[in-house]
Biopython code that builds the backbone (N, CA, C, O; Angstrom):
import numpy as np
from Bio.PDB.StructureBuilder import StructureBuilder

atoms = [
    (1, "MET", "N", (0.841, -1.178, 0.000)),
    (1, "MET", "CA", (0.000, 0.000, 0.000)),
    (1, "MET", "C", (0.887, 1.243, 0.000)),
    (1, "MET", "O", (1.890, 1.305, 0.712)),
    (2, "LEU", "N", (0.508, 2.216, -0.799)),
    (2, "LEU", "CA", (1.229, 3.483, -0.878)),
    (2, "LEU", "C", (0.324, 4.628, -0.447)),
    (2, "LEU", "O", (-0.875, 4.627, -0.724)),
    (3, "THR", "N", (0.913, 5.603, 0.234)),
    (3, "THR", "CA", (0.172, 6.790, 0.640)),
    (3, "THR", "C", (0.849, 8.007, 0.039)),
    (3, "THR", "O", (2.065, 8.170, 0.134)),
    (4, "ARG", "N", (0.050, 8.851, -0.577)),
    (4, "ARG", "CA", (0.569, 10.077, -1.202)),
    (4, "ARG", "C", (-0.298, 11.253, -0.824)),
    (4, "ARG", "O", (-1.488, 11.108, -0.543)),
    (5, "MET", "N", (0.326, 12.439, -0.823)),
    (5, "MET", "CA", (-0.400, 13.676, -0.530)),
    (5, "MET", "C", (-0.582, 14.482, -1.807)),
    (5, "MET", "O", (0.315, 14.568, -2.646)),
    (6, "TYR", "N", (-1.763, 15.069, -1.931)),
    (6, "TYR", "CA", (-2.101, 15.874, -3.085)),
    (6, "TYR", "C", (-2.670, 17.214, -2.620)),
    (6, "TYR", "O", (-3.288, 17.307, -1.559)),
    (7, "GLU", "N", (-2.454, 18.229, -3.421)),
    (7, "GLU", "CA", (-3.112, 19.520, -3.210)),
    (7, "GLU", "C", (-4.368, 19.515, -4.066)),
    (7, "GLU", "O", (-4.344, 19.068, -5.213)),
    (8, "VAL", "N", (-5.462, 20.010, -3.509)),
    (8, "VAL", "CA", (-6.706, 20.110, -4.263)),
    (8, "VAL", "C", (-7.174, 21.558, -4.224)),
    (8, "VAL", "O", (-7.424, 22.111, -3.153)),
    (9, "LYS", "N", (-7.290, 22.160, -5.389)),
    (9, "LYS", "CA", (-7.779, 23.535, -5.487)),
    (9, "LYS", "C", (-9.256, 23.521, -5.866)),
    (9, "LYS", "O", (-9.709, 22.673, -6.634)),
    (10, "GLY", "N", (-9.988, 24.469, -5.317)),
    (10, "GLY", "CA", (-11.401, 24.600, -5.635)),
    (10, "GLY", "C", (-12.331, 24.250, -4.487)),
    (10, "GLY", "O", (-13.541, 24.440, -4.600)),
    (11, "MET", "N", (-11.788, 23.736, -3.372)),
    (11, "MET", "CA", (-12.623, 23.411, -2.220)),
    (11, "MET", "C", (-12.817, 24.657, -1.361)),
    (11, "MET", "O", (-11.874, 25.411, -1.121)),
    (12, "SER", "N", (-14.066, 24.867, -0.896)),
    (12, "SER", "CA", (-14.318, 26.044, -0.068)),
    (12, "SER", "C", (-15.200, 25.765, 1.143)),
    (12, "SER", "O", (-15.443, 26.669, 1.943)),
    (13, "CYS", "N", (-15.688, 24.525, 1.298)),
    (13, "CYS", "CA", (-16.569, 24.232, 2.432)),
    (13, "CYS", "C", (-16.599, 22.727, 2.691)),
    (13, "CYS", "O", (-15.967, 21.952, 1.973)),
    (14, "SER", "N", (-17.339, 22.322, 3.721)),
    (14, "SER", "CA", (-17.409, 20.905, 4.065)),
    (14, "SER", "C", (-18.138, 20.092, 2.993)),
    (14, "SER", "O", (-17.887, 18.895, 2.851)),
    (15, "TYR", "N", (-19.026, 20.723, 2.244)),
    (15, "TYR", "CA", (-19.682, 20.022, 1.129)),
    (15, "TYR", "C", (-18.641, 19.642, 0.076)),
    (15, "TYR", "O", (-18.677, 18.536, -0.461)),
    (16, "CYS", "N", (-17.716, 20.554, -0.219)),
    (16, "CYS", "CA", (-16.633, 20.267, -1.166)),
    (16, "CYS", "C", (-15.782, 19.102, -0.663)),
    (16, "CYS", "O", (-15.414, 18.217, -1.436)),
    (17, "VAL", "N", (-15.474, 19.107, 0.623)),
    (17, "VAL", "CA", (-14.666, 18.051, 1.229)),
    (17, "VAL", "C", (-15.350, 16.696, 1.022)),
    (17, "VAL", "O", (-14.710, 15.729, 0.610)),
    (18, "ALA", "N", (-16.638, 16.634, 1.307)),
    (18, "ALA", "CA", (-17.378, 15.388, 1.153)),
    (18, "ALA", "C", (-17.423, 14.941, -0.310)),
    (18, "ALA", "O", (-17.298, 13.752, -0.602)),
    (19, "THR", "N", (-17.599, 15.885, -1.218)),
    (19, "THR", "CA", (-17.660, 15.569, -2.645)),
    (19, "THR", "C", (-16.330, 15.011, -3.138)),
    (19, "THR", "O", (-16.299, 13.996, -3.834)),
    (20, "VAL", "N", (-15.226, 15.674, -2.778)),
    (20, "VAL", "CA", (-13.897, 15.214, -3.194)),
    (20, "VAL", "C", (-13.631, 13.822, -2.639)),
    (20, "VAL", "O", (-13.147, 12.947, -3.358)),
    (21, "LYS", "N", (-13.944, 13.615, -1.375)),
    (21, "LYS", "CA", (-13.715, 12.300, -0.758)),
    (21, "LYS", "C", (-14.519, 11.218, -1.474)),
    (21, "LYS", "O", (-13.981, 10.158, -1.795)),
    (22, "GLN", "N", (-15.785, 11.473, -1.724)),
    (22, "GLN", "CA", (-16.649, 10.492, -2.378)),
    (22, "GLN", "C", (-16.138, 10.157, -3.779)),
    (22, "GLN", "O", (-16.106, 8.990, -4.168)),
    (23, "ARG", "N", (-15.744, 11.171, -4.526)),
    (23, "ARG", "CA", (-15.280, 10.940, -5.893)),
    (23, "ARG", "C", (-13.965, 10.165, -5.924)),
    (23, "ARG", "O", (-13.792, 9.279, -6.762)),
    (24, "LEU", "N", (-13.036, 10.486, -5.020)),
    (24, "LEU", "CA", (-11.746, 9.800, -5.017)),
    (24, "LEU", "C", (-11.850, 8.371, -4.484)),
    (24, "LEU", "O", (-11.086, 7.500, -4.898)),
    (25, "GLN", "N", (-12.787, 8.124, -3.571)),
    (25, "GLN", "CA", (-12.982, 6.767, -3.065)),
    (25, "GLN", "C", (-13.494, 5.829, -4.158)),
    (25, "GLN", "O", (-13.368, 4.610, -4.041)),
    (26, "ALA", "N", (-14.067, 6.393, -5.214)),
    (26, "ALA", "CA", (-14.602, 5.588, -6.317)),
    (26, "ALA", "C", (-13.520, 5.147, -7.308)),
    (26, "ALA", "O", (-13.791, 4.338, -8.196)),
    (27, "VAL", "N", (-12.294, 5.674, -7.165)),
    (27, "VAL", "CA", (-11.201, 5.286, -8.067)),
    (27, "VAL", "C", (-10.761, 3.864, -7.730)),
    (27, "VAL", "O", (-10.481, 3.571, -6.568)),
    (28, "PRO", "N", (-10.695, 2.975, -8.722)),
    (28, "PRO", "CA", (-10.267, 1.599, -8.465)),
    (28, "PRO", "C", (-8.878, 1.538, -7.817)),
    (28, "PRO", "O", (-7.948, 2.217, -8.253)),
    (29, "GLY", "N", (-8.757, 0.725, -6.783)),
    (29, "GLY", "CA", (-7.483, 0.553, -6.093)),
    (29, "GLY", "C", (-7.288, 1.467, -4.909)),
    (29, "GLY", "O", (-6.369, 1.256, -4.118)),
    (30, "VAL", "N", (-8.139, 2.496, -4.760)),
    (30, "VAL", "CA", (-8.017, 3.421, -3.631)),
    (30, "VAL", "C", (-8.562, 2.742, -2.379)),
    (30, "VAL", "O", (-9.669, 2.204, -2.376)),
    (31, "ILE", "N", (-7.761, 2.780, -1.316)),
    (31, "ILE", "CA", (-8.117, 2.131, -0.059)),
    (31, "ILE", "C", (-8.650, 3.136, 0.952)),
    (31, "ILE", "O", (-9.591, 2.837, 1.687)),
    (32, "GLY", "N", (-8.053, 4.331, 0.997)),
    (32, "GLY", "CA", (-8.471, 5.335, 1.961)),
    (32, "GLY", "C", (-8.229, 6.739, 1.452)),
    (32, "GLY", "O", (-7.289, 6.991, 0.698)),
    (33, "VAL", "N", (-9.103, 7.662, 1.880)),
    (33, "VAL", "CA", (-8.992, 9.062, 1.482)),
    (33, "VAL", "C", (-9.271, 9.928, 2.705)),
    (33, "VAL", "O", (-10.292, 9.761, 3.373)),
    (34, "VAL", "N", (-8.362, 10.852, 2.995)),
    (34, "VAL", "CA", (-8.563, 11.853, 4.039)),
    (34, "VAL", "C", (-8.442, 13.208, 3.359)),
    (34, "VAL", "O", (-7.438, 13.499, 2.710)),
    (35, "VAL", "N", (-9.477, 14.040, 3.511)),
    (35, "VAL", "CA", (-9.500, 15.351, 2.863)),
    (35, "VAL", "C", (-9.450, 16.424, 3.941)),
    (35, "VAL", "O", (-10.202, 16.373, 4.914)),
    (36, "GLN", "N", (-8.564, 17.390, 3.765)),
    (36, "GLN", "CA", (-8.417, 18.493, 4.716)),
    (36, "GLN", "C", (-8.697, 19.795, 3.981)),
    (36, "GLN", "O", (-8.052, 20.098, 2.977)),
    (37, "LEU", "N", (-9.650, 20.556, 4.476)),
    (37, "LEU", "CA", (-10.031, 21.812, 3.832)),
    (37, "LEU", "C", (-9.035, 22.926, 4.106)),
    (37, "LEU", "O", (-8.714, 23.700, 3.205)),
    (38, "ASP", "N", (-8.540, 23.020, 5.338)),
    (38, "ASP", "CA", (-7.678, 24.142, 5.693)),
    (38, "ASP", "C", (-6.303, 24.078, 5.042)),
    (38, "ASP", "O", (-5.604, 25.091, 5.015)),
    (39, "SER", "N", (-5.889, 22.935, 4.519)),
    (39, "SER", "CA", (-4.558, 22.818, 3.905)),
    (39, "SER", "C", (-4.492, 23.340, 2.478)),
    (39, "SER", "O", (-3.512, 24.046, 2.241)),
    (40, "PRO", "N", (-5.306, 23.139, 1.532)),
    (40, "PRO", "CA", (-6.264, 22.065, 1.250)),
    (40, "PRO", "C", (-5.551, 20.872, 0.631)),
    (40, "PRO", "O", (-4.923, 20.982, -0.422)),
    (41, "GLN", "N", (-5.658, 19.748, 1.293)),
    (41, "GLN", "CA", (-4.912, 18.564, 0.872)),
    (41, "GLN", "C", (-5.763, 17.311, 0.924)),
    (41, "GLN", "O", (-6.794, 17.249, 1.593)),
    (42, "VAL", "N", (-5.290, 16.319, 0.193)),
    (42, "VAL", "CA", (-5.862, 14.981, 0.233)),
    (42, "VAL", "C", (-4.729, 14.021, 0.529)),
    (42, "VAL", "O", (-3.666, 14.096, -0.087)),
    (43, "ILE", "N", (-4.954, 13.119, 1.472)),
    (43, "ILE", "CA", (-4.026, 12.035, 1.729)),
    (43, "ILE", "C", (-4.708, 10.791, 1.202)),
    (43, "ILE", "O", (-5.759, 10.389, 1.701)),
    (44, "LEU", "N", (-4.111, 10.182, 0.194)),
    (44, "LEU", "CA", (-4.735, 9.075, -0.512)),
    (44, "LEU", "C", (-3.882, 7.821, -0.355)),
    (44, "LEU", "O", (-2.685, 7.836, -0.641)),
    (45, "SER", "N", (-4.501, 6.742, 0.098)),
    (45, "SER", "CA", (-3.834, 5.439, 0.211)),
    (45, "SER", "C", (-4.409, 4.529, -0.862)),
    (45, "SER", "O", (-5.624, 4.457, -1.048)),
    (46, "ALA", "N", (-3.516, 3.831, -1.571)),
    (46, "ALA", "CA", (-3.958, 2.976, -2.662)),
    (46, "ALA", "C", (-3.031, 1.777, -2.789)),
    (46, "ALA", "O", (-1.898, 1.788, -2.308)),
    (47, "GLU", "N", (-3.541, 0.745, -3.446)),
    (47, "GLU", "CA", (-2.736, -0.440, -3.707)),
    (47, "GLU", "C", (-1.532, -0.082, -4.571)),
    (47, "GLU", "O", (-0.421, -0.557, -4.338)),
    (48, "ALA", "N", (-1.769, 0.759, -5.565)),
    (48, "ALA", "CA", (-0.729, 1.286, -6.449)),
    (48, "ALA", "C", (-1.112, 2.737, -6.726)),
    (48, "ALA", "O", (-2.300, 3.059, -6.753)),
    (49, "PRO", "N", (-0.140, 3.616, -6.930)),
    (49, "PRO", "CA", (-0.484, 5.026, -7.130)),
    (49, "PRO", "C", (-1.295, 5.234, -8.413)),
    (49, "PRO", "O", (-0.841, 4.874, -9.499)),
    (50, "PRO", "N", (-2.494, 5.813, -8.288)),
    (50, "PRO", "CA", (-3.288, 6.090, -9.480)),
    (50, "PRO", "C", (-2.616, 7.175, -10.328)),
    (50, "PRO", "O", (-1.928, 8.048, -9.798)),
    (51, "GLU", "N", (-2.815, 7.114, -11.603)),
    (51, "GLU", "CA", (-2.303, 8.153, -12.490)),
    (51, "GLU", "C", (-2.991, 9.475, -12.151)),
    (51, "GLU", "O", (-4.197, 9.490, -11.905)),
    (52, "PRO", "N", (-2.249, 10.583, -12.132)),
    (52, "PRO", "CA", (-2.854, 11.880, -11.840)),
    (52, "PRO", "C", (-4.031, 12.210, -12.774)),
    (52, "PRO", "O", (-5.007, 12.830, -12.351)),
    (53, "ALA", "N", (-3.933, 11.802, -14.013)),
    (53, "ALA", "CA", (-5.016, 12.076, -14.965)),
    (53, "ALA", "C", (-6.304, 11.351, -14.561)),
    (53, "ALA", "O", (-7.401, 11.864, -14.783)),
    (54, "VAL", "N", (-6.172, 10.159, -13.969)),
    (54, "VAL", "CA", (-7.341, 9.400, -13.517)),
    (54, "VAL", "C", (-8.009, 10.130, -12.351)),
    (54, "VAL", "O", (-9.235, 10.235, -12.299)),
    (55, "LEU", "N", (-7.202, 10.632, -11.420)),
    (55, "LEU", "CA", (-7.747, 11.375, -10.284)),
    (55, "LEU", "C", (-8.437, 12.649, -10.751)),
    (55, "LEU", "O", (-9.525, 12.982, -10.280)),
    (56, "GLN", "N", (-7.803, 13.361, -11.679)),
    (56, "GLN", "CA", (-8.386, 14.604, -12.178)),
    (56, "GLN", "C", (-9.694, 14.330, -12.915)),
    (56, "GLN", "O", (-10.665, 15.070, -12.761)),
    (57, "GLU", "N", (-9.717, 13.278, -13.705)),
    (57, "GLU", "CA", (-10.947, 12.924, -14.429)),
    (57, "GLU", "C", (-12.075, 12.613, -13.447)),
    (57, "GLU", "O", (-13.227, 12.982, -13.679)),
    (58, "GLN", "N", (-11.743, 11.939, -12.361)),
    (58, "GLN", "CA", (-12.739, 11.586, -11.349)),
    (58, "GLN", "C", (-13.286, 12.827, -10.650)),
    (58, "GLN", "O", (-14.464, 12.871, -10.296)),
    (59, "LEU", "N", (-12.438, 13.833, -10.450)),
    (59, "LEU", "CA", (-12.880, 15.064, -9.778)),
    (59, "LEU", "C", (-13.634, 15.994, -10.709)),
    (59, "LEU", "O", (-14.412, 16.830, -10.250)),
    (60, "GLY", "N", (-13.418, 15.863, -12.007)),
    (60, "GLY", "CA", (-14.102, 16.732, -12.952)),
    (60, "GLY", "C", (-13.506, 18.126, -12.984)),
    (60, "GLY", "O", (-12.388, 18.345, -12.517)),
    (61, "GLU", "N", (-14.246, 19.051, -13.529)),
    (61, "GLU", "CA", (-13.764, 20.425, -13.698)),
    (61, "GLU", "C", (-13.893, 21.270, -12.437)),
    (61, "GLU", "O", (-13.344, 22.370, -12.370)),
    (62, "ASP", "N", (-14.613, 20.767, -11.437)),
    (62, "ASP", "CA", (-14.846, 21.548, -10.214)),
    (62, "ASP", "C", (-13.595, 21.734, -9.366)),
    (62, "ASP", "O", (-13.456, 22.737, -8.667)),
    (63, "TYR", "N", (-12.686, 20.765, -9.429)),
    (63, "TYR", "CA", (-11.500, 20.775, -8.578)),
    (63, "TYR", "C", (-10.266, 20.432, -9.403)),
    (63, "TYR", "O", (-10.354, 19.759, -10.430)),
    (64, "THR", "N", (-9.106, 20.911, -8.930)),
    (64, "THR", "CA", (-7.835, 20.614, -9.578)),
    (64, "THR", "C", (-6.950, 19.910, -8.561)),
    (64, "THR", "O", (-6.761, 20.402, -7.449)),
    (65, "ILE", "N", (-6.404, 18.746, -8.946)),
    (65, "ILE", "CA", (-5.580, 17.962, -8.030)),
    (65, "ILE", "C", (-4.160, 17.854, -8.576)),
    (65, "ILE", "O", (-3.959, 17.667, -9.776)),
    (66, "SER", "N", (-3.174, 17.973, -7.679)),
    (66, "SER", "CA", (-1.773, 17.814, -8.083)),
    (66, "SER", "C", (-0.994, 17.160, -6.946)),
    (66, "SER", "O", (-1.235, 17.429, -5.769)),
    (67, "LEU", "N", (-0.064, 16.304, -7.321)),
    (67, "LEU", "CA", (0.758, 15.579, -6.363)),
    (67, "LEU", "C", (1.700, 16.552, -5.653)),
    (67, "LEU", "O", (2.362, 17.365, -6.298)),
    (68, "LEU", "N", (1.755, 16.464, -4.333)),
    (68, "LEU", "CA", (2.679, 17.292, -3.562)),
    (68, "LEU", "C", (4.032, 16.594, -3.491)),
    (68, "LEU", "O", (4.086, 15.373, -3.347)),
    (69, "PRO", "N", (5.123, 17.348, -3.590)),
    (69, "PRO", "CA", (6.444, 16.725, -3.481)),
    (69, "PRO", "C", (6.664, 16.194, -2.064)),
    (69, "PRO", "O", (6.169, 16.764, -1.092)),
    (70, "VAL", "N", (7.398, 15.118, -1.963)),
    (70, "VAL", "CA", (7.712, 14.522, -0.670)),
    (70, "VAL", "C", (8.945, 15.219, -0.105)),
    (70, "VAL", "O", (9.996, 15.262, -0.744)),
    (71, "THR", "N", (8.802, 15.763, 1.099)),
    (71, "THR", "CA", (9.928, 16.387, 1.773)),
    (71, "THR", "C", (10.585, 15.345, 2.682)),
    (71, "THR", "O", (9.913, 14.405, 3.106)),
    (72, "PRO", "N", (11.859, 15.481, 2.988)),
    (72, "PRO", "CA", (12.509, 14.504, 3.876)),
    (72, "PRO", "C", (11.807, 14.360, 5.221)),
    (72, "PRO", "O", (11.697, 13.251, 5.744)),
    (73, "ALA", "N", (11.328, 15.470, 5.789)),
    (73, "ALA", "CA", (10.651, 15.406, 7.089)),
    (73, "ALA", "C", (9.350, 14.630, 6.977)),
    (73, "ALA", "O", (9.035, 13.822, 7.850)),
    (74, "ALA", "N", (8.594, 14.863, 5.921)),
    (74, "ALA", "CA", (7.318, 14.160, 5.734)),
    (74, "ALA", "C", (7.552, 12.679, 5.490)),
    (74, "ALA", "O", (6.790, 11.845, 5.978)),
    (75, "ALA", "N", (8.574, 12.346, 4.757)),
    (75, "ALA", "CA", (8.860, 10.948, 4.447)),
    (75, "ALA", "C", (9.276, 10.180, 5.696)),
    (75, "ALA", "O", (8.950, 9.000, 5.829)),
    (76, "SER", "N", (9.986, 10.823, 6.605)),
    (76, "SER", "CA", (10.465, 10.122, 7.791)),
    (76, "SER", "C", (9.422, 10.045, 8.896)),
    (76, "SER", "O", (9.470, 9.130, 9.718)),
    (77, "SER", "N", (8.471, 10.991, 8.937)),
    (77, "SER", "CA", (7.507, 10.998, 10.035)),
    (77, "SER", "C", (6.430, 9.938, 9.872)),
    (77, "SER", "O", (6.097, 9.257, 10.842)),
    (78, "ARG", "N", (5.878, 9.778, 8.686)),
    (78, "ARG", "CA", (4.851, 8.780, 8.389)),
    (78, "ARG", "C", (3.742, 8.751, 9.429)),
    (78, "ARG", "O", (3.314, 7.674, 9.845)),
    (79, "GLN", "N", (3.271, 9.920, 9.854)),
    (79, "GLN", "CA", (2.206, 9.982, 10.844)),
    (79, "GLN", "C", (0.856, 10.061, 10.155)),
    (79, "GLN", "O", (0.726, 10.588, 9.050)),
    (80, "GLU", "N", (-0.134, 9.527, 10.832)),
    (80, "GLU", "CA", (-1.503, 9.607, 10.343)),
    (80, "GLU", "C", (-2.010, 11.038, 10.566)),
    (80, "GLU", "O", (-1.526, 11.724, 11.467)),
    (81, "PRO", "N", (-2.970, 11.495, 9.765)),
    (81, "PRO", "CA", (-3.548, 12.815, 9.974)),
    (81, "PRO", "C", (-4.201, 12.903, 11.352)),
    (81, "PRO", "O", (-4.729, 11.914, 11.860)),
    (82, "GLN", "N", (-4.161, 14.061, 11.937)),
    (82, "GLN", "CA", (-4.724, 14.243, 13.264)),
    (82, "GLN", "C", (-6.240, 14.293, 13.184)),
    (82, "GLN", "O", (-6.804, 14.963, 12.319)),
    (83, "SER", "N", (-6.896, 13.583, 14.088)),
    (83, "SER", "CA", (-8.348, 13.538, 14.066)),
    (83, "SER", "C", (-8.957, 14.881, 14.426)),
    (83, "SER", "O", (-10.094, 15.154, 14.042)),
    (84, "GLY", "N", (-8.228, 15.739, 15.160)),
    (84, "GLY", "CA", (-8.748, 17.064, 15.494)),
    (84, "GLY", "C", (-9.057, 17.883, 14.257)),
    (84, "GLY", "O", (-10.043, 18.620, 14.227)),
    (85, "ALA", "N", (-8.223, 17.760, 13.234)),
    (85, "ALA", "CA", (-8.469, 18.488, 11.987)),
    (85, "ALA", "C", (-9.745, 17.992, 11.335)),
    (85, "ALA", "O", (-10.494, 18.779, 10.756)),
    (86, "LEU", "N", (-9.998, 16.706, 11.422)),
    (86, "LEU", "CA", (-11.202, 16.147, 10.825)),
    (86, "LEU", "C", (-12.446, 16.593, 11.582)),
    (86, "LEU", "O", (-13.484, 16.836, 10.966)),
    (87, "ARG", "N", (-12.365, 16.705, 12.893)),
    (87, "ARG", "CA", (-13.514, 17.179, 13.661)),
    (87, "ARG", "C", (-13.855, 18.614, 13.299)),
    (87, "ARG", "O", (-15.029, 18.970, 13.196)),
    (88, "ARG", "N", (-12.842, 19.431, 13.107)),
    (88, "ARG", "CA", (-13.101, 20.817, 12.709)),
    (88, "ARG", "C", (-13.823, 20.864, 11.375)),
    (88, "ARG", "O", (-14.731, 21.672, 11.182)),
    (89, "LEU", "N", (-13.420, 20.001, 10.457)),
    (89, "LEU", "CA", (-14.062, 19.978, 9.150)),
    (89, "LEU", "C", (-15.527, 19.601, 9.270)),
    (89, "LEU", "O", (-16.371, 20.148, 8.560)),
    (90, "GLY", "N", (-15.833, 18.674, 10.158)),
    (90, "GLY", "CA", (-17.213, 18.245, 10.329)),
    (90, "GLY", "C", (-18.113, 19.349, 10.851)),
    (90, "GLY", "O", (-19.329, 19.294, 10.664)),
    (91, "GLY", "N", (-17.538, 20.351, 11.502)),
    (91, "GLY", "CA", (-18.325, 21.443, 12.042)),
    (91, "GLY", "C", (-18.599, 22.555, 11.056)),
    (91, "GLY", "O", (-19.333, 23.493, 11.370)),
    (92, "LEU", "N", (-18.019, 22.468, 9.860)),
    (92, "LEU", "CA", (-18.248, 23.515, 8.870)),
    (92, "LEU", "C", (-19.602, 23.337, 8.205)),
    (92, "LEU", "O", (-20.140, 22.231, 8.139)),
    (93, "PHE", "N", (-20.130, 24.423, 7.722)),
    (93, "PHE", "CA", (-21.409, 24.373, 7.045)),
    (93, "PHE", "C", (-21.234, 24.711, 5.580)),
    (93, "PHE", "O", (-20.361, 25.493, 5.204)),
    (94, "HIS", "N", (-22.064, 24.116, 4.774)),
    (94, "HIS", "CA", (-22.064, 24.392, 3.338)),
    (94, "HIS", "C", (-22.643, 25.776, 3.112)),
    (94, "HIS", "O", (-23.766, 26.054, 3.533)),
    (95, "LYS", "N", (-21.896, 26.641, 2.458)),
    (95, "LYS", "CA", (-22.366, 27.998, 2.179)),
    (95, "LYS", "C", (-23.093, 28.009, 0.844)),
    (95, "LYS", "O", (-22.638, 27.404, -0.126)),
    (96, "LYS", "N", (-24.202, 28.686, 0.802)),
    (96, "LYS", "CA", (-24.969, 28.746, -0.440)),
    (96, "LYS", "C", (-24.136, 29.357, -1.547)),
    (96, "LYS", "O", (-23.496, 30.391, -1.353)),
    (97, "ASP", "N", (-24.142, 28.726, -2.699)),
    (97, "ASP", "CA", (-23.463, 29.182, -3.913)),
    (97, "ASP", "C", (-21.938, 29.168, -3.827)),
    (97, "ASP", "O", (-21.277, 29.789, -4.659)),
    (98, "CYS", "N", (-21.358, 28.471, -2.834)),
    (98, "CYS", "CA", (-19.907, 28.428, -2.762)),
    (98, "CYS", "C", (-19.352, 27.332, -3.664)),
    (98, "CYS", "O", (-18.180, 27.369, -4.038)),
    (99, "CYS", "N", (-20.181, 26.366, -4.011)),
    (99, "CYS", "CA", (-19.734, 25.242, -4.834)),
    (99, "CYS", "C", (-20.422, 25.280, -6.184)),
    (99, "CYS", "O", (-21.544, 25.767, -6.323)),
    (100, "ARG", "N", (-19.722, 24.757, -7.170)),
    (100, "ARG", "CA", (-20.309, 24.743, -8.510)),
    (100, "ARG", "C", (-21.340, 23.673, -8.641)),
    (100, "ARG", "O", (-21.937, 23.518, -9.706)),
]
sb = StructureBuilder()
sb.init_structure("model")
sb.init_model(0)
sb.init_chain("A")
sb.init_seg("    ")
for serial, (resi, resn, name, xyz) in enumerate(atoms, 1):
    if name == "N":
        sb.init_residue(resn, " ", resi, " ")
    sb.init_atom(name, np.array(xyz, "f"), 0.0, 1.0, " ", f" {name:<3s}", serial, name[0])
structure = sb.get_structure()
């Protein structure tokens, strides 16, 4: 299993977070998806790394996804995302007309 971090542009609320997560979970081979709005990042675990074009096609025109470079500190830490960040995301509300 491989885990990679991606930047996702176009997210502005918890509805966007849920949409991105749902769409990326539908990609064959994807095992887990964690979406963070405040970064805005996606941590994606998969059997094999999906092609960036496949991820972008799955997200459609609403969002833009790009692979983040691996820094030495990030590669050595290998920590799971903090659940506190996820709780904050759950408290956000969908703003009218913020999403396409």
